[in-house]
N, C-alpha and C positions, 0 to 999 in steps of 0.2 A: 504493500499499499504506500503510495507516495506521501511524503510528509508535506504539511502545509507551511512552506517557507514564508518568512515574513515579507519577502519581496514579491510574493504572488498577489495579484489584485484580488479584491474581495470576491469578484465573480468566480475566479478560479478556485478559491478556498470553498466557496459554496458548492461548486460542482464536486470537489473531492469529498466534502463532508456528506453530501447527499448520496454519493456512490457508496460510501462506507455504511451509511445508515440503511440504504436499500438492500445492500448485500447481506444485511443481518449482523454485521460485525460491529455491534454497538460498543463493545469495550475498546476496539480499535478506533472507532470514531471519537469516543471520549478521550482517549489518549492523545489523538491528533488535536482535538479541540483545545485541551488544556496545555498543549505545548505552545499556544499562542500567547501574545501579550494581551492583558486585559482590554486595551483599546481595540485590538484586532478582533477579540471576541465580541466586543460591543458592536463593531462594524457588521459582523456576521448576523448578530441578533436583529439589528435594524433592517437587514436585507432579507429577512425571512417573513413569510406570511405568519399570522398569529398562531395558528395551530402548530406549525413546525417550530416557531420561536419558543414556545413553552416546553416542547420536548428537549430542544437543545439547551435551554436554560437549566433544565433539570440535570443535565450532564456536566455542568460547569462545577469545578471544585469550589466548595464553600469558602475556601481560604481567600479567593479572589472575588467573591460576590460583591463586596463593597466597592472595589476598584472598578469592576465592570459597571455597576449601577451609576457611578460617577460619570462614566464615559458616554452612556447612552442618552438619547434625547429624553425630554421630560415625559412625553406621551408614552414612549416605550417603557420608560422606568415605571410609570404607574401600572402598566400591564404586568410587569414582572413582579412588582411589590405585592400586588393583589394575590399572587400565588404563593407568597412566603408567610410563614408563621411569625409571630412577634419575636419569638426567641431567635429565629434565624436572622431577622432584620437587625436585632441588637448585636448579634455576633458578627454580622457583616460590617457593622460600623467600627468594630474594634480594630485598632491599628491604623486607621486612616489619619491623615494630617488634619489638624484642627480646621483649616479652611474647607477641606473636602467634606469633613464630617458635618460642619455647619451647613454647607450647601445641600448635602443629601438630606439632612434632618428636615429642612424646610418643605420637602416634598413627600414626607412620610406621615402616616396617621398620628394624631395627637398622643394616643396610647403608647406608641413606639417611642415618640420623642421623650415622654415623661419617664418611661422605663429605662431608656438609654441614659438619660441624664442622672437618674437616681442610682444607676449601677456604676457610675464613674467616680473616680476619686475627686475630692473637692477641688483641688487645683485644676485638674483637667476639665471638670464641669464649669468652673468659673471662666476658663479660657474659651470654651465653646459658647457659653452664654454671652460672653463679651462680644464675640464675632457676630452672633445672632442679633445683637442689639443695634448693629449698624444698618443703615438703609442700603438696600440692594443697589448695586451700581457704584459703590464708593470703595475707597481703598480699605476702609475698615472691614467691609464684608468680604474682601478678597484676601486679606492678610492671613498669614499663618503665625500663631502666637508662639510656636515652638522655635525659640531662638537660643543661641549659646552666648552667654554674656560673661565677661571677665572684668577684672579690676585693672586700673592703669599702673599701679605701683608694684606689680609682680613681674618676675622675669619670664622670658619666653620658655625657659626650661620648666618653670613651674606650670605654665600654661600647657605645655606638652604632657606633663605628668597628669594634669587635670583631665585633658582630653582622653588619655589612655585609660583613665579611671572610668570615664563615661562610657567608653566602649564603642560608641558610634555617635555620629553627628546627624542632625536633622537633614533630610534629603534636600539637595540643592544648595547646601551651605558653601559659600565661596568666601565668607568673611565672619569674623567674630566681632561681637559688639561690645565696645568698651563703655562701661557705665560706672557711675559713682555709687555710694552707699544708698542713695535714694532712687536708684534706677534711672537717673538722668543720663541721656546719651552723650558721651564725650567724643567719641570717634569710632573707627572701625580698624580691626587688625586683619589684613588679608592673609589668607592661608599661604599664599606664595611667599609673603614676608616672614611668616612664622617658620617655614621650613628652610629658608635661605639665610636669615639673619643670625647674628651671634646669639647663642642661647642665653648668654649672660646679660644681654640687653633687656631693659624693661619694656613693658608694653607702651608706656608713655613716650618712650624714645622712638619707637617704630610705628606706632599707630598713625593713621591718616585722620587728621582733624578737619580737613576740608570736605565735609559731607553735607548733603542737603536732604534731610529726611522729609517725608511727606506727611501731611496730616491725615487723620483717619477719615475725614469727610471729603477728601479730594475725589473728584469725579473720575471714574475709570477711564474715560476717553482722554482726559488730560494726562493720567498716569501712563496710558499707552504711548502717547506722544513723547513723554519724558523718557521712557525706556528706549524708544526708537532714536531720539535725538542724541542720547548720551551712551548708547550701546551698553545698557546695564544688564547685569545678570540678576541683581537683587537690589532692594532698597529698603531702608528701615522706615517704620511707621511710628510716629510719636504723637503725644497729646499736646495740649497748649503749654504744658510745663516742660516740654521736651523729654518726658519720660517715655522709655521704650515700651511700645505696645506689641510690636511684632514685625514681620517682614513680608515683603511681596517678592516672589521670584518670577523668573522669566516664563516658567511653564504656566503660571497664572495669567500672564499677559497674552501668551499665545492663545489660550482658551478665549480670552476676551476678543481678540482679533478675529478668531474663527467664528465666534458667535455673531459678531457685528457683520461679518461678510455674509453669513447665512441669513441673517435678519434682513439685510439690504436686498439680497437676491429674492427671498421669499416674499418680502413686503411689496415688491413690485407687481406680484400677482395676487396680493391680498391674502397671503397665507402666512401662517406662523412658522418661525424658524425651527420650532420644536415639532413640526408636522410629521406624523408617522406615515410613511408611504403605504403602509398596510392598515391604516385606520379604517374603522367601519364605514361602509358605503353611505349610510344615512348621515353620519356626522360630517364626513367630507363633503357630501352634497350640500348640506346646510351652510357650511363655511364658504364654499365656493359660490353658492347661490347668491349669497349677500353681495359678494363682489360683482357677480354678473349683473345683479339688479342695479347696482350703482352705475355700471358702465352702460346699461340699457337706458337709463335716464339721460345720461349725457348724449347717447346716440340719438335719442328722440329729440333732444334740443337741437342737435346739428341738422336732423331731418326737418325739423320745423322751419329752420332758416332756409333750407332748400325749397321747402313748400311755398315760401313767400314769393319765390320766383318761378313758380310752376308754368306760368304762361310764357315766360321767356324761354325756358328749356324746351317746351313743346314746339315753339317756332324755330328754334335753332338747335337742332339735335347735336351738333358738334360740341355744344357746351357740356352735355351729359357725358360725352366721351372723355373730355379733358378735365372734368372736375376731380377725379381721383389724383391727378398729377398735382394739382394745387394743394390738396390735403396732405398728400404724402410728403412733399417737399417741406411744407411747414412743420409737420410732425417730426421729421428727421432733424431738421435744423434746430428746432426747439429742444429736442431730446439731447442733442450734443451739448448745448449750453446748460440745460438742467443738470445733467450728469456732472459737468464740471463744477457747478456751483454747489451741489450737494456734497461732492467730495471736499471742496474747499471748506465748507461748513464743518464737516466731520473732522478735518485736520486742524480746525481753528484758524484758518488762513483768511477768513472773510468776516469782516465786522462793519460797524457803522462808518468807520473811517475810510474804507476802501471800496465799499459797495458801488458808490457812484462812478469811480474810475473803472471798475469792472463792467458796469453797465454801458459806459461810453465805448469801451473796447469791443464788447459784444455787439453793440449797435453798428459799429464800424465794420465788423466781420459780416454781419447780416446784410449791410448795405452793399459791400463788395461782392459777396456771394450772390446777392439778389441781382446785381447788374450782370454778372457773368451768366448765371443760369436763366435769367429772364431773356437775355439775348438768344441763347441757344434754344430754349423752348419755344420762343416766339418764332424763330426761323423754322423750326421743325413743324410747328402748328400751321404756319403760313403755307409751307410746301405741301403739307398733308391735305388741308382743306381748300387750298387755292384761294385764301381770303386773308388779306393783310390785316383787316380789322380783328379777326379772330386771334391772329398772332399777337397783335398789340394788346388785346384785352388780357390774354393769359400771361403775357410777359409782365404787364403792370400788376396783375394780381399776385404773381410769384414774388415780385419785388416787395410789395406791401406785406405779404405773408411772412417772408423771411426776416424782414426787419421786426415785425410784430413778434415773431417767434423768439428772436434774440432777446427782446425786451421781457417777454413772458418767462423765458428760461432763467433769467436773473431774478426777477421780482417775485415770481410764485414761491420758490423755496424760502425767500427772505420773509415774505408775509406769512407763510405757513409756520415758520419757526417762531415768529412773534405770537402766533395763535396757539403755540405748543402742539402743533400737528406735525407728525413725521412726514417730511417731504418725500422720503423714499417710498412711502406708502401712498400718499395722495397726490404727489406732484405730477406723476405721469398722466393721471386721469384728467386733472385740471388743465394741464398743458395741452393735451390732445383735443379736449373740448374747445379751448380758446383758439388754437390754431385752425381747427376745422371751421369754426364760426367765422373767424376773421377772413379766412381764405375764401370761403363760399360767399360771404357778403361782398368781398371785394370783387371776385370774379363775376358773380351773377349780377351784382349791382352795376358795375361798369358796362357789362354786356347789355343790360336793360336800357341804360342811358344812351349807348352808342347804336345798338342794332334795332331798337324798337322806336 
């Protein structure tokens, strides 16, 4: 039986696992499955229909249940949790990092949360409750309180003996935190300095005092940019008195980046980033139906505008043939600007001070593109229908719509942000409706004035 190598794509692993199960070699299938990393097991579970998913979940070693539950999406997690006893869930939480445990607890039944907290040592319980107390999407909610702190007045030899006595360091440790008696952060001692400097040197002599901790209420988006700009592996989190609360590591930031990318992609279709691809038909239908209904309303609005010029279209059939070109060009041009602006907002590059400059720049692009493509499309339409007026009408409409699309692409996400509406979710619908209406109004309105 072929092994499920970690380099194989999920589809290949699925095929190998199904073959093992269908051949009746369940023990072999279980051995292959549990040779994977928990994240790879999570990928497999998310790729299986619900009936098969539960069978495979039952084959997973209980030692990695918690790590797998952390990796799967929220909807899939709920499916798996419903099949577990309370004792199994409590056991699955044991050994997880504080931040992972807090994240997982929030999606579990209240009875499991209480039993888990009551079974923990007071220090560990206080740490988890501290993380749970912070608002989701902040540094406090992301941080891991499991840190290794040392005093500044001891030698590196003493630090090494202390670490050997501990036996192991928290996962992802690249530095030790130097604190005073009151747990106030004074600096950091990098592990590379610890192993290369003179063992008789004191921590105070070697430590880096030029550190910039983050506050627990910092937004995770700002935190992500900080890691990116400074190429960080970890960063300390402190309170208002500079007391050390915990640390955030690069693996937490990678999760945030992935979740944001998934959210942006799914929101454009009106879906949740936690959407289970094998969710029940009725539930999925309801979710998607709402989005289709919203789009239907905007389509009716565009159709109503076209209906205002029904007489013009009936007399000049060429207009009906050319209308999709006007709508398509405006939609594409607007989407380009919209995507640029939404990205700039996400990266913190766009604010009140530079929105006007960006608007002027995008209007310039819309004007130049409008001139170029209006000329080309006008020439094609003139040759096609042997009518200079038709060419002039669509050329003018294209010019108007591309400039309007550029303006809308900048202003729509700015306005939506002020209204606390996610531009990635609603921006595309608003933009398409706007460019369709402007394009049709310009095209059919000018045609009515010139041809009738």
